[in-house]
N, C-alpha and C positions, 0 to 999 in steps of 0.2 A: 873854241869859236865864240865870238861875241854875238849879241842878239841881231845885229845887222846882218852878220854872215848867216846866221840860222834862218833868218826871214827870206833870204835868196836861196837857201839850200833845198834841193830836191830831195826825193827819196824818203819821206816821212813813212813810218810803218805804223799802220793802225792797230791798236790794242784790241785783241779779241776776248781777253779775259776781264772779269769784273775788277780785278786788281792787278796792275801792272807789277810784274816780277822781273827787276833788271840784274838779277844775279849778284855774283860776288866778284868785284873788280875795283881798281883804283881809278877808273876813268870817270869823266864827267857825263852825264846823260842829260839831254834836252827832251822835254815832254810838253806837248801842246795840247790845250783844251779850247775847243771853239764853242762859245757860249751865246745863247740867245736868251734875253731877259724876258720871261714870260709873267713874272709876278708884278705887283705894284710897288715894291720896294725899290728904293734907290741904291741899296747897297746889299750885295750878296756876300757870304762869307765862305771862303774855301777852307775846308778842313783837311788837313794831312794827317792821317791816323797812324803815323810811324814816328814816335819820338826819338829814334835812334839814328836819325840822319846826321851826318857829319856837317855838311854844308849845304845850304839851300839858298837860292836866289829866285824871286818871282818877279815877272814882267807883265804888263798889261799892253796890249797893242789893240787900238780901236782906230782904223783909218791911218791918219798921219800922227796919231798920238802915240808916244811912248812913255810909260811910267813904270819905273822900278818900285814895286811895292814892299818887297822885304828882303832881307838879308840875314838869315838866320841858320841855326844848327848847332850842334853840340861844340864844334871848335869855334863858335862865334859867341860873343856876349849874350846871355839870355834876356829875352824880353818877356816879362810875365804877362803882359797885356795881349801878347801873340799866342797864348797858349789856352786851350780849352779843356780842363780836366786832365792835363798832361800831354795831349796832343796839340799840334800846331794849327792855328786858325788865323786868317787874314782877311780883311774886308776888301771886297772888289767892287769899285765903284762903276756900275753899269745902270744907266737909266732905264725905266720901263720900256719894253719894245726895243732895246738897242742890242747890238751884236758886238762881240769882241773876242780876242784870242788871249789866253792866258799861257805864258811860257814859264816852265819851270826848269831850272838849271841845278842838278843835284849831283851829289858825291857822297859815298859812304864805304868805309873799310869793312862794314857788316853786310849781311844779306839784305839787299835793297829791294823793298817792296814799297808801292806807293798807293795806298787806299786813299783815294781822292774823293770828295763830295762836296756839293754846294748846298748852302743852308740859308734860310732867312735868320734874322737875329733871334727871333723867338724860338725857333727849333733848334737853334745852336745853344742857346742858354739851357733849354730843357735837356739836351744830350749831356751838357756839362754838369748839370745838377745830378743827372743819374751817375755818370761817372765819378763825381766827388763822393756821393752816397755810397757807392761800392767801395772806393778806396778808403773812406772814412770807416765803414764797417770792418774792413780788412785790417786796418790799423789797430782799431779798437781790440779785436780778437787778439793780435799778436801782443798788444801791450798787456792785456789781462793775463795771458799766458806768461809772459816775462815776469810780471809782478808776483803771480802766484808760485813759480818756481823759485824766484829770488827769495821770497819769504820761506819757502821750504828749505832752501840752502841755508839761510841764515839761522835756521832753527835747528838743523840736524848736521850742518857743516859737511855735507857729502858734495864732494866736488863735481860729481856728475851733473848736479843740478845747476852749478855755476855755468859749467860747459855748455849745458843746454839753453840757458839764458844767453850766452853769447851767440850760440847758433841761431836762436830765434831772431836776435837782432840783426844778424847778418842776412838771413833770408828775407826779412823785412826790407832791409836797405836794397838788397838785390832786386826784389819784386818792384819797389818804387822806382828804382832805376829804370827797369824795363818799361814801366808805365809812364814814365816821363815825368814823375813828380820830383825827382832828385834834383834836377837842374833849376827847378822853380823855388823849392823851398829849403833844400838841404845845402846846395853848394851853388847858388846863383852867382853868374857872371865868372865862374870858374872855369873858363874855356880850355884851360891847360889840363884840367881833371876830368871833365865831363866825358871826353871821348874814350877814357881808360875805365871808367867807373864800372860798367857792366861786366867786363871781363875780369877786373879785379875783384869784385864782390862775388862772382861765380866761382872763382878759385878759392877765395877765402871761405865761402860757404861750403864748399866740398871738403876742404880741410877740417873745418869745425864740425862737420857731420861725421867725419872719420874719427875725430878725437872723442865725440860724444859716444859713438858707437863702441869704441874701445871700452869705455867706463860703464856704459849701459848694459853692454852684452857680456862684459867680462872676457874679451877676446884673449887676454894673456892665458886664461885657464881653458877655454873651449877652442880657441884658433891660435895656437902658438906662433905660427908663421905670419900672422895678420900684420904685426907691428913692422917687421922687416920689409914686407912687400908694400905697404902704404908709403914707406919713404921714397920709393921709386916714383910713384904718383906725385909726391910732394916736389921732387926734383922736376918732373915733367911740367907741373904747374908753374914753377919758378922759371923754367925755360920759356914757356909761353908769355909770362909777364915780362921777361927780359926782351923778347922780341917785340912786345907792344910799346914799351918805353924806349925801345932802340929804333923805332920808326918802321918796323916790319909789321904794320897792323893786320894785313890780310893773313900773312902767315901765323901771327899770333892768334887770330880769331879761329883758324882752322885748328891749330894746336890745341887750344883750350877746349874746343867743341869735342874733339876726338877724345882727349884725355878725360873730360868730364863724363862723357858716355860711357868710356870703359870702366872708370872709377865707380860710378853709378851702379853698373852691373855687378862690379866686384863686391861692393858693399851688400847689395841684393843677395848675392850668393853666400856671403859670409853670415848674413842674418839667417838665411835658410839652413845653413850648416849648423848653426848654433841651436835654432829650433829643434832640428831632428835629434840633437844631442839632449833634449829635455828641458831646456832653459826656457820656462814660460814666458818672461817677458820679451823674448824674441818673436813671439807671435804679434804682439803690438807693434815692434818695429818693423817687421815683414810687411804687415798690411798698410802701415803708415807710409813706408818708403815706397811700396808698390803703387800707392795711390798717387804719390808725389811724381814718381816717374811717368805714369799716364799723363798727367798735366804736362810734364815737361816734353815728353814724346809728341804729344798733340801741338805744343807751342813750336817745336822745331820742324815738325812736317808742314805746318802751316808757312814757316819761313822759307822752306824749300819748294813750296808750291804744291805739295802733295796733298794738302787739306785747303778747304777755302778759307779765305781770310775774313772773319766775322767776329762778332762779339764773343762767341762761344770759345773759338780757338784762341782768341786774343787774350782772354782772361782764365784760360784753363790752369796755368802755372801758379798765379797767385791763389786761386781757389783751391788747387791741390796742395799747396804749401800750407794754407790755413787748416785744411782737414788733417795734414800730416802732424802739424803741431799740437792740435787738439788731442789726436790719438796718442801721440807719445807722451803727452801729460797724462793721459789716463794710464798709460804703461808705467810712468814712474809712480803714480800713486798705487797701482797694483803692487809695484815693488815694495812700497811701504807695508802693504799688507801682508805680503810674503815674509818680509822681515819680522814682522809682528808674530806671526805664526811660528816662525823658527824659534824666536825667543821664547814662546810659550812652551814649545816641545822641549827646548833646552831646559827650561825651568822645571818642567815635569821629570825629565830624565836626571836632572841634577838632584831634585828631592828624593826620587826613587834610589839613585846611587847612595845617597846620605843615610837613608833608612837601611839599606842593606849593610852598609859599612858599620852603623852603630850596632845591628843585630850581631854581626860577626864579632865586634869587639866584646860585646857582653858574654857570648858563648866562649870566646877563647879566653876570657878573664877567669871564668869559673874553673876551667881546665889547667891553664897554663899562667901561672902568676909571673913567672919570669920574662914574659913577653908583655908585661904592663907598659914599659916605656915605648916599646915599638907601637903599640896599639894606640897610646896616648898621642904619639905623633901623627898617626893616621887620622885620629879624631880631629887634631889641630888643622890639619890639612883640608878636612872635610869642612870644618867651619869656615876656613878662609875661602874655600870654594863657594859656600853658602852666601858669604859677603859679596863675591863677585857676581853671584846669581841675583842678589838683591839689586846690585847696580844695573844689571841688565834689565831687571823688571822696571826699574824708573825709567829707563829708555824706552821700554815697551809702552809704558803709560803715555809716554811723550808721542810715540808714534800713533797710539789710539787718538790722542787729541788731534793731531794733524790729520788722520783719517776723517774725524768729524769735521773739521774745517773744509777738507776737500769736498766732502759731499754737500756741505752748506753752500760753498762758493758755486760749484757746478749747478746746484738747483737753483740759486738766486739769479745767477747771470743768464740762465736759460730763458727766464720770463721776459726780461728786457729785450733780448735778442729776438724772440719771438714776436713782441710788439713791432719791431722794425720790419722784419722779413714777411709778416702777414699783412701789412698795410702798404707795401710798396705796389702790388698788382692793382688793387682798387684805385689807389691814388693815381696811378698811370692812366687807368681808364677814364676816370672823371676828367682829368686834365685834357685828354684827347677829345672826349665829347665838348668840352667847353671850347677848345681851340678850333673844332670843326664848325661850331655855331658862330664863334667870332669870324672866322673866315668867309662864311656865307654871308654875315652882314656886310663885311668889308667889300667883297666882291659885288655886292649889289647897292652899294650906297649912292651911286651916281644915277641908277637907272631903275629905281624901285617903282613899281606899279602896285595897285591894290590886291591882285591876286598873288604877286610875289611876296608882299608883306604878309598876306595871310599864310602863305607856305611857310615863311620864317618863323612865324608865331607858332605854327603847328609843330615845327622842329624843336622850337624852345620848350614847348609842352611836353614833347616826347622825351626830351633829354632831362626835363624837370631840373633846370639850372640851380634853383634855390636849394634843393635837396643836396645836389652836387657840392655846392658851396659849403654847406654844414657838414657833409662827410668829410670834406677835405679838412675843415677845422678840426673835427674830431679826431681824424687820423694824425694829423700834425701833432695834436695835443697827446696822442698815445705815444708817437715817437719821442716827443720831448720827455714824457713821463718815463719812458724806458731808459732814455739817457741818463736821466736824472737818477734814477734807481741804481743804474750801474755805476755811476760816480760815487753814489753813497755807500754801496757795497765796497768798492776799492778803498774808499776814505775810512770806512769802519774797519777793514781789514788792516790798514795801515796804523790807525790809532791803537787797535787791539794789539798788534805785535809789539809795538814800541821797541824799537831796537836799541834801547838804551838800558838794558837790564843790568848792566855792570857799573852803572853810575847813578847816584842819587840826582832825582830831578823833582822840581816843583810840578805837580801835576793836578789836573782837575779830575777829582774822582767821579764826578757826574759824567764827564766825557768818556772815561774808561768803561762805566757801566753801560752807556749807550752804545759804544762801539762792540761790546761784548754781546749785547742783544742782537746788534746787526749781523754778527759773525754766526750766532746760534739761531738766526731768524727761522731756518726751515725745521729745526728741531722743536722750537717752541710754538710754531703756528698750529692752531687746531688742537693743542694739547692742554694748554692752560691759559688763563687770563692773567697777563702780566700787569700790574698796577705800580706806578712810580710815585713815591711820595718824598720828594727831595727837599731837604732843608737847606739852610744857608750855610755852605761849607766853604772855608777858606782853600787855597791851594795847599796840598800836602807834600812834604819833601818824602819821596818813596822810590821804589824801584817800580815803575808804571807796568812794564810787561809782566813782572812776576805777580803784582797785584791783580792785573786782569786774570791771570791764570787761576788765582784763588777765587775770584767772583765767578769765573766760569765752571769751576768744579762744584762750587756749592749750589750755583744756580741749576746746573744740569740735574744734580741730585734732587733738588726740590721739585723740578718739572717731572722727573721720572717717577717721584713718589706720588705727585697729584695725578699723573696719567694712570698709574697703577690702580689709585683708588677710584678714579671716576672714568674707567675706560669705556663704560657703557653710555656715559653722559658727560662728555668733555667740557660742556659748557660750565659745569659747576666747579671745575678745578680752578683755583686762584693761588697766585704767587705775589706778594707784596714787597717791594724793594723800597726801604726808607732809609734816610740819611739824616743825621744831625750831628751836633757837637755835645761832648760830655766832659765839662772841664777843659783840659788841654789835648784831649783826644778827639779823633773823628770816628764816628760809628756808622757802619753799613749794616742795617738789619734786613736778612731775607726770610720772609715768614710764608709757610704754605699751610693749606688746610688738607695735606695728605694724611695717610694713615697714623703718622707719629711713630715713637720708638719707645719700646719698654726700656726700663732702668738699666738692664743688664747689657743691651745693645748700646745705650747711649755711653756706657762707661768705656766701650771698647772702639769706638768708631774712628779714634785717631791712630789705632794701632796699625803698623804696616801688615797688609795681606789680609786684614780683616774686612769681610764684605758680606753683605746680606743678599746679594744678587745670585742669580744662577751661574753655574760654571760657564765661563766663555764670554759672560756679559760685563765683567769688571775685574781689575787686578787687586782691589783693596788698597790702592796707593794714593788715590786722589785726595783724600782728606789728610792723609798723612803728610803729603808734600805740601798742601795748604797750610797745615799746622806749622811746619818747618819755615815757610815763606813769611808767615806772620812773626815768628820768633826772630826771624833776621831783621824785621822791621821795628823790633822792640815792642810788638803788640801781642793780641791774644784773640782767641776765638771762644765765645760762650755760647752754650747750647742750651735752649728750653724745649721739652718735647714731652707730650702727653699722648699715649695711645688713644686713637680716635679723634684727637683735637688738632693735630698737625705739629709742625716743628719750626723753631725760629733760630736761625744762625746769626750772631752778632759779631762782626769783624771790627775789632776796636784796635786802632793804632795812632801812635802819637803824631800831632800835627807837626812838631818841631823835628830838627834833624835827628836821624836815627843814631849817629855816634853820640849826640849829647844824652839821649834817653840811656844808651848803654853805659855811659860813664856815671851817671846817677845812680844806676842799679849796681 
């Protein structure tokens, strides 16, 4: 039916619910809103809070006036000006005191709900800012988790982290599609792709979740039948997408919905079975996946009209996905700790086995000379086993460093996020107070009398507008500071990791030192006073990532030494980092005022496995690895230490190319 047919048609059905739910069908629906303009605005704004509508036409009828205000939807070219924080919004020109009818013609192959509301421009902008703030925070959390897990993957080359990065990206894309931000920022004007995006990303996310579960929970060991069963779900998802691209949108929507629900339940049961078999990381996966399913369930129940349509049910799925991603990242970090403990236990068992073998060899050599060759072969095998154990210990040290980075990142990111979350409620309250005062002024501007002016002045004193404005500025500064700190942490992490360890690069040593301090921020704070005395250094050709590892190991030892000496008065601990040139060499000197080292300890600090720390606090490989890295650069490490006076490490490396230095040597 066209508009003129609709105007003559009888039998309108009045909506009794707050949000019309038109069900799932391929029919067009006409919806009429009768509006009386009671505000003083010349323009109202109609907000359609469902960004998943395929086709939408809006008409305004006032007396003999017929205006077509909009033609939008996923199957039509996107108009960024017609969207408010992902939702659709359109200006409705109705003068103050006027009456008009708004007619909406809608069609969608998905569950069709129409959350409709009218707003003034100020109220619309305020709501848009809140939606954008929520979405920005969500994207920030997902990006941080992606960067963190990508860094871990590039460090230890465990493919489960790469699959998890892909899964996070697909979850983020799916949620941005549901929130309506995809057609605006990711694929604007792609009307051929937009109607398929939500189902496509839903299927891809489910498949990525399955692939991540296989690697994270080791289903080939704990659930041998999982691999075969999951392929059946993959085929069903492919069938749903074939229906979608084949023009059977409603059948595709139902298929993907049912298969997704069944597959999510299947993954949940698989995680539960793995947990019952004693695999501890399954606990994190089970909790995270359960919370995500709660969010999905509330979102779907809202679509089917079993739960009310509001901001809570609308955003449960992105909130659940963010919580899931964070918890699974904790699970992956815990997996690193488990691997480290297994390596330590393997080391202890290997050393014990070696001692028993040597004792057996000595006893048998006294009694049976004829078995010397046999026992010699056993000893050689034991020595080979010790070499493999040493290699495992190097990996264990690497895992320990990653654990420190994980703790530092989690601690540093938590504070900026708290800045943002703690300032939102008072910011909203102050804005509402100021808006209420402004509306009072506006409503009385033409009919003010002395008593009314006095009443308004009393309201102004009650709200204390000046203090509100000052608070808003302070809170906005806090939000800006939190965002800046988050960016600085991520930038420091990127500079510290320097994914170019296999190639020589010209690098700024000062930048590497600062990024290392950023990464170690939570370990240095309140434990020592870090002082920087940088000289004039040119860029040095080196392996930046490995050199950062050397600085981190030496700096960590210095801070631990200072903290051990001044544990009762941390303010007296001091670490000075000084740089300078020495002929053709660059020098990084790290000096502390810790307890120092006696000569016999100083002579052994670069030996593998030698450590003065308690059992479980260190592997004794940090300085040994640092020594090897400096040798690879053609440099050296010099140490000055006196008991009671502190220690100074000097990292000396050539400024010119490492290959040229090696040739001269």
